[in-house]
N, CA and C of each residue as an Amber inpcrd file, in Angstrom:
protein
   333
 103.8290000 123.7690000  83.5230000 103.3520000 122.7790000  83.1650000
 102.3830000 122.2940000  84.3470000 101.1330000 122.2430000  83.9490000
 100.0180000 121.9150000  84.9290000 100.0090000 120.8090000  86.1550000
  99.7590000 120.8860000  87.3890000  99.5640000 119.8230000  88.1450000
  99.6540000 118.3640000  87.8780000  98.7070000 118.0680000  87.0490000
  98.1210000 116.6950000  86.7780000  99.0090000 115.9640000  85.8430000
  99.5600000 116.7180000  84.8450000 100.7070000 116.6430000  84.0640000
 101.8340000 115.9020000  84.8330000 102.1670000 116.9190000  85.8680000
 103.5380000 116.7790000  86.5960000 103.1560000 115.2640000  87.6430000
 102.2310000 115.3170000  88.0150000 102.0050000 114.0620000  88.8930000
 102.1050000 112.5770000  87.8200000 101.6500000 112.9770000  86.5010000
 101.7810000 111.8630000  85.6710000 103.4140000 111.1500000  85.3050000
 103.6310000 112.6200000  84.9930000 105.5940000 112.4110000  84.7070000
 106.0390000 111.8110000  85.7600000 105.7750000 112.3080000  87.0760000
 106.6260000 111.7760000  88.3400000 106.0840000 110.2230000  88.3540000
 104.8350000 109.7960000  88.1890000 104.3910000 108.4170000  88.0380000
 105.5940000 107.7180000  87.1860000 105.0960000 107.9790000  85.9480000
 106.0830000 107.4770000  84.8070000 107.4670000 107.0330000  85.4190000
 108.1690000 108.3240000  85.5560000 109.4610000 107.9990000  86.2890000
 110.0320000 107.0970000  87.4330000 108.7830000 107.0890000  88.3890000
 109.0330000 106.1480000  89.0350000 108.8620000 104.7570000  89.0110000
 108.1870000 104.3780000  87.5450000 108.1390000 102.9180000  87.0680000
 109.2630000 102.2940000  87.2370000 109.4170000 100.7820000  87.6560000
 110.3020000 100.2630000  87.6450000 110.6280000  99.4540000  86.3880000
 111.9900000  98.5800000  86.2800000 112.4760000  97.9350000  85.6250000
 111.8680000  96.4050000  85.8250000 111.5080000  95.9140000  85.1130000
 110.9100000  94.7060000  84.8700000 111.4960000  93.9130000  85.8340000
 110.8900000  93.2340000  87.1120000 111.4640000  92.1880000  87.9320000
 111.2390000  92.4060000  89.2630000 110.7130000  93.5650000  89.7380000
 110.2880000  93.5480000  90.7390000 109.6740000  94.6200000  91.3030000
 109.1710000  94.4070000  92.6420000 107.7150000  95.7320000  93.3090000
 108.7320000  96.8500000  93.6920000 108.1500000  97.8530000  93.2790000
 108.7190000  99.3570000  93.8450000 107.2690000 100.1670000  94.0840000
 107.7040000 100.7840000  95.1290000 106.7340000 101.4590000  95.9420000
 106.4090000 102.8460000  95.2820000 105.7960000 103.3550000  94.4190000
 105.3210000 104.3720000  93.7540000 104.4120000 105.6440000  94.3340000
 103.3710000 105.2480000  95.1670000 102.7300000 106.2890000  95.5920000
 101.4820000 106.7160000  95.0000000 101.3310000 106.4630000  93.7510000
 100.5520000 106.7820000  92.7790000 100.6480000 105.7480000  91.6150000
  99.0890000 105.9400000  90.9410000  98.6710000 104.8370000  90.3170000
  97.8340000 105.5460000  88.9190000  98.0880000 105.5130000  88.0580000
  97.2860000 106.0630000  86.8230000  96.4000000 104.9830000  86.2500000
  95.0020000 105.1810000  86.5070000  93.8900000 104.2030000  85.9670000
  93.1630000 105.1440000  84.8890000  92.3090000 104.4720000  84.1440000
  91.2640000 104.8130000  83.1470000  90.5350000 106.1460000  83.5610000
  90.0400000 106.0640000  84.3320000  89.4610000 107.2940000  85.1270000
  89.9220000 108.2660000  85.9940000  91.5190000 108.0390000  86.3770000
  91.9300000 109.2170000  86.9340000  92.9460000 108.4810000  87.7670000
  93.7340000 109.4200000  88.4540000  94.8590000 109.0840000  89.4270000
  94.4780000 108.7250000  90.7200000  94.9560000 107.9060000  91.5110000
  94.8820000 107.0400000  92.6750000  96.0160000 107.4050000  93.2920000
  96.0570000 107.8700000  94.7370000  97.2820000 107.9800000  95.5780000
  97.2890000 107.7090000  96.5480000  98.2210000 107.9710000  97.5810000
  97.9040000 107.6190000  99.3750000  96.6400000 108.3740000  99.8500000
  95.7980000 107.8500000 100.6210000  94.8390000 108.4650000 101.0890000
  93.4230000 108.4340000 100.2150000  93.4650000 108.0450000  98.9940000
  92.3050000 107.6180000  98.2220000  91.3300000 106.7210000  98.8350000
  90.2690000 107.0120000  98.8570000  89.3160000 106.0020000  99.5590000
  88.9190000 104.8820000  98.4990000  88.7000000 103.7910000  99.0150000
  88.2900000 102.4510000  98.6840000  87.5050000 102.8410000  97.1210000
  86.0710000 103.3450000  97.5660000  85.2940000 103.8390000  96.6400000
  85.6910000 104.5480000  95.1820000  86.8150000 105.5470000  95.5020000
  87.4700000 106.3010000  94.7000000  88.3320000 105.6010000  93.9220000
  88.8520000 104.6220000  94.4270000  89.9690000 103.4750000  93.7770000
  89.0570000 102.7220000  92.8640000  88.0900000 102.1900000  93.1060000
  87.1130000 101.4340000  92.4810000  86.3160000 102.3590000  91.2100000
  86.2820000 103.3750000  91.3840000  85.5360000 104.5390000  90.2810000
  86.3550000 104.6420000  89.4190000  87.7900000 104.9840000  89.7460000
  88.6410000 105.1600000  88.5760000  89.4420000 104.2560000  88.2590000
  89.5130000 102.9420000  88.5410000  90.4120000 102.0700000  87.9500000
  89.3370000 100.3100000  88.1320000  88.2670000 100.4520000  88.2060000
  87.3270000  99.4060000  88.2910000  87.8550000  98.4250000  89.3020000
  87.3080000  96.9970000  89.1000000  87.6690000  96.0690000  90.1600000
  88.7520000  95.3210000  89.7970000  89.4530000  95.0500000  91.1300000
  90.9890000  94.4920000  90.9950000  90.8070000  92.9450000  90.6090000
  91.9270000  92.6350000  89.8140000  92.0900000  91.2490000  89.4300000
  91.8500000  90.3320000  90.3500000  92.7910000  90.8510000  91.8300000
  92.7010000  90.0170000  92.9340000  92.4850000  90.7260000  94.0820000
  92.0250000  90.0550000  95.2210000  91.4090000  90.9840000  96.3790000
  91.5890000  90.1130000  97.3100000  92.1270000  90.3280000  98.6620000
  91.9750000  89.7870000  99.8310000  92.0160000  90.4290000 101.0620000
  91.4940000  90.2370000 102.0120000  91.0270000  91.0350000 103.2460000
  91.5660000  90.1370000 104.2570000  91.7800000  91.0240000 105.3850000
  92.2140000  90.2710000 106.7650000  92.4960000  91.8820000 107.5570000
  92.2530000  90.8920000 108.7080000  92.3930000  92.1840000 110.0220000
  93.4530000  92.0520000 110.6350000  94.1500000  93.0390000 111.6660000
  95.3000000  93.2370000 112.3310000  95.2120000  93.8020000 113.5620000
  95.6630000  93.4480000 114.5450000  95.4610000  93.8330000 115.7770000
  96.5090000  94.6540000 115.8980000  96.6490000  96.0170000 116.5080000
  97.7560000  96.8820000 116.8200000  97.6320000  97.6040000 117.9950000
  98.3670000  97.8120000 118.6520000  98.5780000  98.6090000 119.9610000
  98.2350000 100.1650000 119.4230000  97.5500000 100.7030000 120.2400000
  96.8820000 102.2540000 119.7520000  98.0850000 102.8600000 120.2690000
  98.3620000 104.4610000 119.8300000  99.4550000 104.9800000 119.8570000
  99.1310000 105.8170000 121.4970000  97.8420000 105.8260000 121.6730000
  97.5820000 106.7160000 123.0070000  97.5650000 105.9470000 124.2840000
  97.6010000 106.4620000 125.0980000  97.6550000 105.7030000 126.6260000
  96.5720000 105.8300000 127.4510000  95.9330000 104.8680000 128.0260000
  94.5840000 104.6720000 128.5360000  95.0270000 105.3960000 129.8650000
  93.7710000 105.8510000 130.5800000  94.3830000 106.5160000 131.9100000
  94.5580000 105.7530000 132.8120000  94.5450000 104.4290000 132.9020000
  95.1240000 103.1670000 133.6160000  96.7720000 102.7880000 133.4920000
  97.2770000 103.4110000 132.3690000  98.6260000 103.4760000 131.8920000
  98.6900000 102.3990000 131.2210000  97.6530000 101.4350000 130.6750000
  97.9020000  99.9840000 129.9040000  97.9550000 100.7040000 128.4740000
  98.0880000  99.6670000 127.4940000  97.9890000 100.0240000 125.9980000
  96.4710000  99.5660000 125.3130000  95.8740000 100.2830000 124.6270000
  94.7500000  99.7550000 124.3090000  95.0010000  99.3350000 122.8030000
  94.1810000  98.0260000 122.0910000  94.4200000  97.5320000 120.9010000
  93.2840000  97.6600000 120.3570000  93.7020000  98.1320000 118.8270000
  92.8990000  98.6900000 117.9000000  92.6420000  97.3950000 116.6900000
  91.8280000  97.1910000 116.2330000  91.5810000  96.4120000 114.9840000
  91.9010000  97.1140000 113.4520000  92.5140000  96.7690000 112.6350000
  92.4600000  97.6480000 111.5280000  92.4600000  96.6650000 110.5930000
  91.2610000  96.9130000 109.6370000  91.1220000  96.1740000 108.3200000
  91.8140000  96.4440000 107.2890000  92.3130000  95.5350000 106.5760000
  93.7420000  95.5150000 105.7070000  93.1080000  94.9220000 104.4120000
  92.8830000  95.6510000 103.1760000  92.6430000  95.1900000 101.9270000
  93.8840000  95.2220000 100.9090000  94.0530000  94.0670000 100.2440000
  95.3370000  93.7640000  99.3860000  94.7810000  93.6120000  98.0560000
  94.9050000  94.6080000  97.3640000  94.0980000  94.3380000  95.8540000
  95.1820000  94.4180000  94.5500000  95.1560000  93.8450000  93.7850000
  96.1560000  93.7490000  92.5930000  95.1650000  94.0560000  91.4540000
  95.7650000  95.1020000  90.6670000  95.2500000  95.5640000  89.4460000
  96.1210000  95.2240000  88.2770000  95.4800000  94.7970000  87.4040000
  96.2520000  94.1700000  86.1240000  95.5450000  94.9130000  84.7060000
  96.7420000  95.4650000  84.0950000  96.0580000  96.3980000  83.1020000
  96.4310000  96.0340000  81.6890000  96.8540000  94.5280000  81.9020000
  97.1390000  94.1270000  80.5450000  98.6680000  94.0260000  80.0900000
  99.1630000  93.0820000  79.1820000 100.6620000  92.9050000  79.1350000
 101.2680000  94.2650000  78.8810000 101.0920000  95.1960000  78.1720000
 101.8880000  96.1560000  78.3290000 101.9180000  97.5000000  79.1430000
 101.3650000  97.1020000  80.3160000 101.6000000  97.9330000  81.5490000
 101.8010000  97.1560000  82.7650000 102.0600000  97.9370000  83.3900000
 102.8710000  97.3700000  85.0760000 101.1350000  97.2640000  85.7890000
 101.3930000  96.1820000  86.5040000 100.1360000  95.5930000  87.4740000
 100.9900000  96.2630000  88.8790000  99.6370000  96.7670000  89.4090000
  99.7690000  97.6540000  90.6980000  99.4220000  96.8640000  92.0270000
  99.6870000  96.8250000  93.0680000  99.4750000  96.3480000  94.4060000
  98.7170000  97.7140000  95.3810000  97.7570000  97.6870000  95.6280000
  97.2380000  98.7140000  96.5410000  96.7890000  98.0600000  97.6600000
  97.4770000  98.4670000  98.9350000  97.0390000  98.4030000 100.0400000
  96.2020000  99.0870000 100.7400000  94.9730000  98.9900000 101.3600000
  94.2210000  99.6780000 102.0290000  94.0360000  99.2420000 103.5740000
  94.1530000 100.4380000 104.5970000  94.0000000 100.3780000 105.7620000
  92.4360000 101.1180000 105.9270000  91.7960000 100.1260000 106.5700000
  90.0690000 101.1970000 106.9830000  89.5270000 101.8680000 106.0560000
  89.6830000 101.0020000 104.6790000  89.0630000 101.8510000 103.5050000
  89.9590000 102.9000000 102.7500000  91.0970000 103.2080000 103.3020000
  92.0580000 104.3230000 102.4590000  93.1790000 103.5200000 102.0030000
  93.9340000 104.0840000 100.8100000  95.0290000 103.3680000 100.2920000
  96.0010000 104.2640000 101.0900000  97.1220000 103.1920000 101.8430000
  98.2150000 103.2970000 102.7450000  99.6030000 103.1670000 101.5910000
  99.2600000 102.4700000 100.5080000 100.6480000 101.6580000 100.0660000
 100.1450000 101.5000000  98.4370000 100.8170000 101.9840000  97.7270000
 100.8460000 101.7040000  96.1730000 102.3750000 100.9090000  95.6540000
 102.4090000  99.6130000  94.9840000 103.3190000  99.3630000  94.5210000
 103.3430000  98.9510000  93.0580000 104.4370000  99.1530000  92.2380000
 104.3790000  98.7000000  90.8090000 104.7780000  97.4000000  90.7690000
 104.7110000  96.4710000  90.0490000 104.8280000  94.8010000  89.8940000
 105.3440000  94.9210000  88.8000000 105.2380000  93.8340000  88.2950000
 106.0330000  93.1860000  86.6460000 104.7530000  93.7170000  85.7390000
 105.1650000  93.5140000  84.6690000 103.8060000  93.6610000  83.7030000
 102.8410000  92.6630000  83.5450000 101.5720000  93.1050000  83.0850000
 100.4450000  92.2880000  83.3960000 100.6050000  91.1330000  82.5280000
  99.1350000  90.4680000  82.3180000  99.1620000  89.5740000  81.4950000
  97.9630000  89.6110000  80.7100000
């Protein structure tokens, strides 16, 4: 079995029963598969524009310590996109941080 087919089968097996969000890690779109690490531009090219999109910034403590012994705060740009592929397919929520996919969740059926 070739690798793309295994990915599609894995994504289908991870699809939830109706009624809640399930983290899937991949999403099948008309022009390709989106997974963790995919850039925002690639998501748009493969899936088109999201049905809804929100953006925010989050301040986080950087993991590395500064020479003074204090912690450094960094700002992370977070985008939350919902893709609606119609009533016969699941909707997907895609979370991007600094322009890269970090989480994909399968939601209820679209509309």
